[in-house]
N, C-alpha and C positions, 0 to 999 in steps of 0.2 A: 522552545516552542511545544514541548513535554510538557514544558511546568504550566504553561500556561492554558492547554488544555484538560490539565486534569482540576486547573481553577473553574475551569466551562463546564467540568462533569457535577464539580463543587455544588456552581452553581445550578444547572438545570434538578440537583438534585433536590433544592433546596424549594425549589419551583413545584418541585413533585409529591412536595411536606417532607419529607427528609427530617429528621431533629439535628440540632447538631451539631451533636457528636456527632452525628452517623453519617451527617456530610463530607465529615475533613476523613470516617474512612471509607467513603468513596474517592477522596482526593490522593489518597495513598493507599487507593487499588489499581487506582488509575493511572496512576504518578510509577510506579515501581510493580505491578505483576502485567503489564501491558502488554502491544505491540509497538506501544507509545514505547516502554521503555529501552527499546532495541532500535527502538529511531531515533530519542536521545540519544545513541552515542555511535550514530551511524553519520557521515560527514554529507545531509543530503536534507533538500527543503519540507518532506513529510510530516514532520512534524508541527511546522511551524503554519503546513497546509490545514492542516487539521483545529492547527488551535484558531488558527485563522474563524475555517467555517464555523468549528465549536460554538466560537462567543459570538456567530452568525447567528445562529439555530436561535443560544440563548435570546438570543431580542427579539427574534420571527418569534419567540415559541411565546414572547411577550402582547409581539402583533395578535398573536390565534387569540389570546384569551383574550381583549379590549385595548390595550396599551394601540392608539394604531398613530400615534404624535408621529407629526411627516421626521424631523430629527433622528429621533430614531431608528424610522427606519431607514435611513439614510447611512446613519452610522452602519448599518445593518449591508448595505451596499459597499459601503469602504473597504469592510472587514470582507465580505466576500468578491466585490476587485480584485480585491489585495492578492485572497488567494488563488486568481485562476489569473497570476503575472507567475503565480508558481507551477500551480497545478491545475493542468486542463481539464478534468473532472470537473474540478471546481466549481465552473458552468452549470453542469446538467447539476450538482445540487445547488446551486444559485436558485436556476427557475423553478426547480419542485420543496426545497424549504417554503422558498415564498412563494408557488403557490399555494402549498397546503393547511402555509396561515390564514393567506387570504381567502381562504374557500373557508375555513374552514370561522375565521372571522368575520364573513358574512350567514353564514349559516346558522350562526349563533345572535348576532346584531340584527339581521334587516336592511344595514344602514349600507349604502351603496358607495356614496363618495368618499369617507373617510377608510376604507379599503381600496378604493384605487387609485387615493392621492399617494397611498400609505407603498401601496403595490411601484407607483409613478418613483414614488424618493426610489427604491428599492435600487430598481436598473439604473438609474442616474447615478446614485455611488457607486454601482458596479462599471459600468458606462467613464465616468469619470479618472475611474481607478487604471482603466484599459487601456483609454487614447491619452492620460498621462506617459503609463509605460511604454507607450508607441513612441513617442513621445522621443523619451528617453532612451530606447532602441536604438532611433534613429540616431539620437548625435552620437552617443557612444559607440556604436557595429556600423553605423554609415545602412540599415534595412532592420526589418524588424528579425528578431528572434523565437519570444513566445509566440506571435498571431502565428504566422505561417508555421511552428509549430502544429500549433491546435485545427488549423485549418488542415494539415495532412494530414491526422490523426483522423477525421472525421473522414476525408476524402477517400482516403487510399484505406482506412481498413470495411473491408467490406463483410456484412454476417452473411459468417458460412456456418458448417455442421459445425467444424473443431470447436468454434467460441461458445458452443452448449459445454462438453467438457473441460477445457479451458472456467466456464462460469462456476462448474462445480467444484471444480478443485478451490480457486479461489474462496469461493466460497466455504464448503466444510472440510476440506483433504489436511486429512491427515500425513500420510504416506505425500511422499513428492515425484510425482508420478502419475503420469496421464493416463490408466488404466482404469477400466472396471472395477478391479477389484479396489482403486484406493477411492473410488465415487462411491464405492457401496460401502467402504470401511466409517469414511469422510459422513452421508446419512447417516449408518447406521449410530455410529457417536452424538451425530444431532439430538435426534431422536431419542434414544437413551437419556443426553444430557434435558430434553423437558422435561421425559418423563419425569425426570429425581426433582424438580424444581416445582413439577403437578402435582405431586404425591407425595413427597415426605411428609406434609404436615398429615398428612390424615393417620385415620382413627389407626388404621393397617398397612404401614410406610414396606411388608415385605419387599411385593415387588418395585417400589422405587430401592430398595438396598440392594436391591438384583443386578437394578439398571445402575445405577452408581460402581458396582462391582466390575460390569460388563463394560463402562466407561474405562477406569482402572486401568482395568489390563488391557485393553487397545493402546492407552496411554504408556504402559509398562513397554508393552509389544512394537512402540515405535520405539522409544527412548534406547532399547535397545537393537537398534540395528543401528548406530553407532550418530556420531552429534553431522546434523543435515541441514538444511528448509525445512519446513510444516509451513506451508502457501496458504493455508486455511485460514478464514476468521474464527469459524467457530471453532475450528478444532489449539488456535490459539487465543482464542477470546474466547476462555468456555462460559463463564461469569454471561456473557452475550443470548446464550441462550436463556436464561431466566426473562426475558426482557418477554418474547412476544407469549412467557406463558402468565408470569404473574401483571406485566404490563399490562395487560389487552383489558382485563375490565375494569383499567382504572383512566377516567374519560383523559386526565390530563398526558397519563401515559402513551396514552393512543399517536397524540397531536406529535411523537418527539418519536415512535415509531414508525409514523406515517416517513418522515424527514426521511429515517434511515432507509426502508422497504422499498417505497416506490421510486425511488432513482437508481435502485441495485439494478434493474434494467435497460435501461438505459447508457448506463460507465458498461456493461459487457458487453454491450450492440459494436460498442464505439473505442474500448479499449487496443491498446496492441497487443494483435498477436504474436505468442511464442515463447513469451516469458511465464509464464504460468509455476511452475516449474517450481524457479530457483529466485524462489519474494516467499518474503514474511508476510504472512495474513494479507495477502490480496491487494496490497502497496494500491492502485485505485480505486481500493472502497474502505480504505479506511475510514475514510468519517462516517460511515453505518458501521462501522466495525466499533468504532467511539461511542455512536450515540447510543447503541445498540447496549452495550457495555455501563454506558450513563445509567439508562433503564433501569437493565438487569443488575445492577450495583443497587440503585434502589433498593431493589425487592427483592434484596438478601434474606431482609430480616422477619419475610413472611415463610421464608422456610425453615423444616426443621434443624436443629443447634446441626445437629450431622451430617448435613445436607451442605447446610450453610459454611464448617468446617471447609468440606471438603471439596467445593465448586473453588475457595476462595483458593485452602493448596493445590489444583488441582493450577489455577492463574498462576501461581506464584511456580510452581517445576514447570513448565511449560514458557517460562518468560526465564527460565533460568536455563535452561537446556539450549534460548537461544541467543543468551549472552555468550554460553559457554563456543556455541558454534561461531557466532561474529566476530570472538577472540581467536579461535583457530583459524574461518579462514583469512583475518586480515594481515594476519601474519606469515601463514600459509604466502599468496598474493602479494607480500611487500616482500618473500624471501625471491617468487620469483621474478619481482620485477625488479630487483636487487642485479638477479641473472642476468635478468635482458640488459641493461645498461653496459656488464659487463663484457657485453655480445662483438667479438671482437669485429666485424662486420661494421663495415659503416653506417649503411641504415636498414632500420628492421621494417620489411612491410608485413601488419597482421591482416590475419584473413580472419580474426573474432571480433563482432564488432566493435566492440566495449572495453574489447585487452589495453588500450593507452588510456582509458579513460580512469580503468581500475589500476595504472599504475601512475598517476601523473604527482606524484610524488619524488617520483625518479628520474622525470626525463634530463634534464643534467643539461646537454648537448647533444643527446641523441637524437638522430632523422627520424623520424618516426612517421610511414603511411599507414593508412588502414584500407583494404580493397577487399569486398566484403564479398564478391560476384568477379566472374571472371572478367567481364568488361573495366570493370575497377582494375585489375590486375594488371592489366595492361598498358591502359592507362598507369600507373605504378613504374611500371616498366621503363614506359617511356618517360616518366620525371625522374625517375632515374639518370639512365641514358643522359640527358640534357642537363642535369645538372655535374654529368660529372665522374660518377663514381663508378670504381670498377665493381663491385662488388658489392652485393645484398644480402642480407637472408627475407627470408618469409617463414613468418609463426604461424602458425595455423595446427587444432586440436585433429589433423587427421591421424591416422594409428602410420601410416604410408609419405612415402618420401613426394614430395612434387613434381611435377612431370620434368624430365633431360631437359629439355630447354624454354628456357622463355624466352625471347623476342634477342639478340645478340649476346645472352646468357646463356651461361650452363653451369646444369648441377654437376659441385663439386663433392657436398659432404650434407650430411643433414646429424644433426645432438638431439637429446630431451630434455627438456627439462619439466621438471616438477609445479605444476600451476597448483592444486589442496586436492587435498583425500583423494587421490586414485589417478587424479586426469591430471596429463601430461602435453604440455603444450610440447609441437616439434619443431625442430629450428629448421629449413634446406637452406646450405647456402650458393648462392651463385655467382661467376665468376666471369 
């Protein structure tokens, strides 16, 4: 998926006018010095989702510039539909990228019918893939999975004040915390990077050099805090900051900027809340990060050599930092999962929503239940009792042991298991 996304970035760079040599530079930057490098090594669907959206953006970029052939538009719709079967936010990107492309072409050509036909072809391809996926889910799982999850996301996630902070953090956050300080650092980093991109090639680059040094210091301070998440798009993709600075002056690059930026408020309005800190590069807005990276990488040659090297160096450094954290975290989770599997209790009830998913490679014959709320926990106790088990363990992140009694079970002990990076799981045993 990440290789296909890098090829899509290469195709976009070609359409923006990059020479063949620099197109390959864009390919390697996207593949080896971006968040997609991290997601290539994580058994998740993000990289493939970005690749599908990226190639749809290539086809719809062509639509915006005069290629209104219906079969190419249908292909873009099929790609977007396939992405939506894996990533809910692909529906937002499908609507925005198609809308921007159609509006741009309509303004350019003043021909309504070809644009309408192309727009309908995109919609047809999208719907066709979603219907096919729905039928597949009914045939194999007896009900819907993706559609139910997507509908649940929209209906249960409300626009609240907390969303603003999560939006800022996933956009620019260098530090993994929801705090005013983290927001200020992230916005400052964005401003410094944009300033470098704007002023590095000027006759008096002193201000740009100072901004570059300040940005480097912010990264050094973050790295000095030790391995961990870097949640923001800009912080993990510094080359993306070149996109608005250098791309706005180019009419073709502005189309790709529109693809990337217009979708952001909609994604932020309906994304899952509560997970902005423990993630890399704003994973719900990865397609925007990819598109901004493609434009930013295309625009690097316009910068002074020192600035170009600096942006690439920061991209490589933060990606290497992410790879180190990925290695540390996955090994820690593996050790914790192995310890849970060896637990003497015949049933483990997790109060951590995704703990069982984290340790999926270690299920074996272990009986798992997940009970996030107190109501869930009461039901879990009933399940354990009706199944005839005399003991079970409750796994949580709480600093204190659980209550003395759950149903007819009494607490008989507790212990701790290291999860990762100073985080411990507490197992409370009931009998």
